[in-house]
N, C-alpha and C positions, 0 to 999 in steps of 0.2 A: 422362542423368538424374543429378541430384545425389543422392548417398547419404551425404554428410558428416554427422558427428555432432558435438555440442558437448561439449567437455571440461570439466574441473573449474573452471578459471578463468573460462571464458565463462559457465558456469552460475552461479558465485558472483557474477560481474559483473551478471547479470540480476537476482539477488536484491538486490544493492546498489542497482542502478539503480531497481528497483521501490520500494525503501524510501526512498531519499534523494530528496525531492521536495517536494511541497506542505507536508507536515507540518512539517519542520524549517525551511523557508523562509517559512512563512506562518501557522502556528497558535500560536506562542508568545504572541502578543498576546492571542488569545482565552483561552488558558490563564491568563495573568496576570489577565485580567478576572474569572475565577472565584476566584482564590486571593489575589492581591495580596501574595504572599509568595515571595521568591526561594528560600529554603531548601526550602519545601514543593514548589515547582515542580521542583527537582532530584530530590527524593524520587520524584515522579511519573514523571520520565523514567527513573530507575533501576528502579522497579517495572515500568514498561512494557517496558524492555529485558529484564528477567528473565522476564516473561510471554512475550515474543517468543521467547526462547531455549527456554522450556518448550514452546511450540508447535512450534518448529523441530525439537526432538528427537522429538516425537510424530509429526510429519509424516515425519521421516526413517525411523521404523519402518514407517509405512504405505506410504511410497513404495518402500522396499526390498522390502516384501512384494508390492506391486502396481505394478511399474514401467511404468505406462501413463499416457499423457498424460490430463489431465482433473482432477487434484487432488481436491477434495472430492467432485466428482461420482462418481468411481470409489469412493472410500473409503466414502461414505455409502450407496451402493447395496449394498455388501458387508456393512456393519455393521448397517444398519437395514432399509431397504426401497428398491426402485427409485424410489418416489415421492419419498423424501427426497433421493436423489441427483439426480433431475431438477429438484427445486426449487432445490437448491444450484447446479446448472449455470445455471438461469434467473437466479438472483441474481447469478452471476458475470458474465453478459452485461450486466446493468444496473448493479448496485452494485459488483461486483467489478472491472470493467475500464472499461466505457464511461463511467460517472460519474467515477471517478478520473482517467481520461484527460482528461475535460473540465475537472476541477478544476486539474490540473497545467497544462493549456494556458491556462486563464483566468489563473492566477497568472503564467505566462509573459507574457501580454499586459499584466498590471499592471506587471511589472518592465520590460517594454519601454517602457511609458509613463513610467517614472522616467527612463530613458535619453533618450528622445525625447519631451518634454512634449507635442508636437503630436499624439502618438498616445495621450495619457493618458485619453481619454474612454471611457465604458463601451462604446459601440458599436465604437470602434476596438479595444478589448481583445478583444471577442468575435470580430471579423473576423480579428485576428492569431491567436487561439486556433484557429479553424477552419482557417486556412491551415496551421498547424503540424500539426494532426491529419491533414489530407489529404496532406501531404508524407510523414509517417511511414507512413501507410497505404499509399501508393504504394510506398515502399521495401520494406516487409515483405511486400507481396503479390508481390514479385519472386523472392526467394531466401532460404531459411532461413539458410544458412551465411554468405552475404554480410551479411545483416542481423545475424546474431550477432556477426560480427567488427566491424562498425560499432558495435554496441551495446557490445562490450567496450572499444573505443577511447573512446567517449563516456563510459563509466563511469569508466575510468581518469582521464580528464581531470577529471571531476566530483569524484572523491575527492581528487585532488591540489589542485584549486582550493579545495575546502572545508577541507582541511588547511592550505593556505597562508593562508586567511582566518583560521582559528583561531590559527595561530602568529603572524601579524602583529598580530592584535588583542591577544592576551595578552602579547606581548613588547614591542610598541611603541605600542599604542593608549592613549588617555587614558580612564580609567574609575575606578570606585570598588568595591573588593572588599567593602565593607560591604553592597552591594546583594544579595549572595548569601546573607546571613545570614537566619535565620528570625525573622519578626516576626508581629504580629497574632495572637497566641495560639500561635505556634510550631508545633511538630509535633503539637499537639492537633488541628489541622485535618485530619490524615491520617485517611482513612476516613470523613470526613464527606461529605455530599452534594456540596458544592462540589468536594471532592477527586475524587469520582467523575466529575463532569462534566469536570474538568481531565484526568483519566485518559483520558477519551474522546478528547480531542484528541491525547494522547500515543499511544494505541493506533492511531489513524488514521495518525499519523506513522510508526509502526513497521509498518503494513500493507505487505505485500510480502515478509515473511520467508518465505512459503511459495511464492514465485514459481516456483522451479525444479520444483516438483511438477507444475505445469501443462504442462511441456514434457518430461516424463520420457521419452517415446518418442523424443525427438530427442537424448538424451544418450548419450555413450559409457559403457558399463558402469554403467547407472543405479542398480543396487543398491548400488554404492559411491559413485558421483559425487553422487547426489541428497542423501543425508544429509550428506555432507561439505560440499557447496556451501551447503546451508541454514544449517548452523552457522557456517561460515566467514564468509558474508556477514552474518549476523545479529550476530556478535560485532564485526566491523569497524564496522558501522553504530551499534551501541550505544555504542562508544567515541567515535565522531565526534559523535553526538547529545549526549552528556553534555558534551563539550568545547565544542561549538557553543553550548549553552545557558549554560554558564559565561561564554562570550564575550558573548553577548547581555546577560546580567545584569550583567556587569562594565561594559558601556557604558551600559545603560539600566536605570533602576529598574523594578520591577514596575508602579508607578503610570504611568510613561511608556509601557511596553508596553501597558498596559490602556487608555490613552487617557483618563485621568481628566480631562483638560482639555476633554472634550466631543467630541473628534475621533473617538472610537471606537477599539477595539483596532487596533494596527498590523498590517497584513497583510504589508507588505514589510519584514519584520523584519531581514533581512540588510542591505538598503540603509540602513535607519535606523540600525543598529548601526555600520556603516562611516562614515556621515555624522557620528554623535556622536563617534567616536574620531579620525577623520582629516579631516573636512571634507566639504563638498558634492561636490567633484570626485571624491574617492575613493568616496563613496557612489554616484555614478553609475556609476563603473567596476565596483564590486562588483555593482550591479544588473545590468549587462551580463553579468558572469560567471555570476551566478545564473540569469539567463535562459537562457544556453547550457546550464547544468546541468539545467534543467527540460526541455530538449529530450531529454536522455537518459532522463528519467523517462517521458515520453510514448512514446518509442521502445520502451522495455522492456515497457510494458503493451500496446502495440499488437502486439508480437511474441508475448507469452505468452497473452493471452486467447483468440484464435481456436482454439488447440489444445483448449480445453475444449469449445467449441461443435462442433468437428469430431468430437470423441470422442462427444458426445451424439448427433450426427447419424448416426454409424456404428451406434449402437444403436437408431436410429429414434425417439429422444426429441426430435429437432428435424428440420426438413426435410432430406432426404438431400443436397440441393444444397450445404449447409454442409460436408459431409464431402468434397466433391470437391477434389482436390489437383492443382496444376499439375505439369508434367513436372519441375519443380524441387522438388517435395515440399511446396509451400505451400498451405494451405487458403484460397485467394484469396477465395472468396465469403464465408467467415467473417470474414476481415480486412476486407472491404468493408462488411459489415453492421455490424460493430463501429464502424468509422469513421463511418458515417452516424448511428448512435445517439449517439456521443460528440459529434458536431456538434450534434445535437438538444439534448443536455443543455446545451451551451454557450449555445445561443440562448434557452432558456427558463429556465435556472437561474442562481443566484447562488452565490458562493463558500461562505459560511458554512452555509446550509441544505444544500447539496450534501454538504459534509463531514460534517455531522451525520447525514444520511440514509445515507451510506456506512458510517459507524462503527456505527450501530445494526444495519443489515442484515447486514453482514459478520460482526459479533461473534457472531451467533446460529449461523451455519454453521461458523465457525471453532471455536466451543466444541463443537458436535456432532462435528466431525471429530476434534478432540483426544480427546474422550470415546470415539470409536470405537476408540482404542487399547485401552481397558479392555474394551469390548464384545467385540472380536475376540480378546483374550486368553482370554476365556471361551468364545466360540462356536467359535473355530478354534485351540485351544491347540497343535496339532501343525503348524500352517502354518509353512513356512520363514520365519525372520526373520533375514536377513543382518545387520540392524542393530536393536538394541533401544533403546527410549527410555531416556535417562539418568534416574536417581533415580525410576524407576517405583515406586509409583503417585503419588508426591508431585507430579511435574510436571503430569500431566494433571488431577489434582484441583484444584491451585492455579489452573491456567488456566481451568477451567470455572467454579470458584467466583467468581473475580474478574470474569470476563466476565458472569456472570449478575447480579452485584451492580451492575455499571456499566450493563447493559441496563435493569435495573429503575429506576435513577435517571434514565436517559434518558427512559423512558416518563413518569415523574412530571414532569420539567422540560420536555420537548419532545414532548408527545403527538402533535402533527401530523406531525413527522418520523417518529415510530414508526409512525404510521398509514400513511404512505407506504411505509415499509419493509415493514410487514405486508401492504399491498396488492401489493407486488412478489412477495412469497412466495406469496400466495394465487393470483396470476396464474400463477406457475410450477406450482402444483398443478393448476389448471384445464388448462393446456397438457398436463401429463402425462396427465390423465384423458382428454383428447381423443386423444392420440397413443399411449397405452399399448398398444392392440391391435397396433401395429406394432413395439413395442420388443422387443428380444431380450436374454437374460441376458448379463451380463458374463462373459467367458471367464476361467477360473482358470488 
């Protein structure tokens, strides 16, 4: 029986791999459609990175206190009520992992269509996406340590490729630095409703900064490894995201990213950037590289998500079958269920509505979890805290306030997506009410 644990670098790689994916490679066009201003776009990416760091330091404190797999599910049970934890776990199953896996896989299919135009249709993209999900599901249903090592290798390759893309673009590509300047009212646009919608795309791109919390039980010395991996991964991604967006805006104006010519916002931003700077052939090469990078994103989420469902099942909040592990320590049934749901999202969903659904739903429980740091400081002041959130209480208050503001604007602008998110949450509550007689308290 495999008893291997994951170290700091593998845990940080899982954080990086969960973060670098659909958002940076696909959402800058949608962001440009909201703002039409390069300088304000960069402000949004900076603020999004600071929020992710604020969240990471809060999760570091919670994870060091409660080094158990499950993430928000564990933290919210302790801070509020088992029902809140159960709803967050249910949301993780749908909006936290299955839908994001589908989004990354769909974008993989779109980039594959850039490389091989014969595969560029919508049906072909969905077929490619499902094939990728099934392949990653099979790998991570086999072995935790092997899957973790493969994940670390994929993530290293993705970081190097993204860094190489940024370096080549800024050093040798043809572009215009004036496209990064602030226009159309300048920074007066910051904190307006269009900025809040733009921030939603950014927050979805940074989603995954909490990934190591979901696999805490599989980490070596989780009380030290977990907070360090969260901060290390988040800082690295923030730097890469800012440089990547500088590269995008150097190559393409906000108007071009937004598709003001009638074509709609550019989804394959990386390929379009390379094509503008180096020509069509290089654009196809970059599309192939980004497609490979998206494989790492799908793999990371396929690996992390089932640990949440297995933790819930161990408490009786989901069917016990999902808690069963193979002789290699993998919750294989949970992996399989997640893969099936992700394929279902691919078949019935589209890229932009899925991203908006994910952003709204996850922001609610991420804010509740970060707020749990404050709640538990009052409710359990004497609990061991091997790691304490930096700049407390500024960081949790900032995170919760901005998340609430962005959620409010999302409800105003996209009420149907908010309705679907609310429906997911309500379904989680109903499942809890049905299964709660079998649930057991979280052990301290």
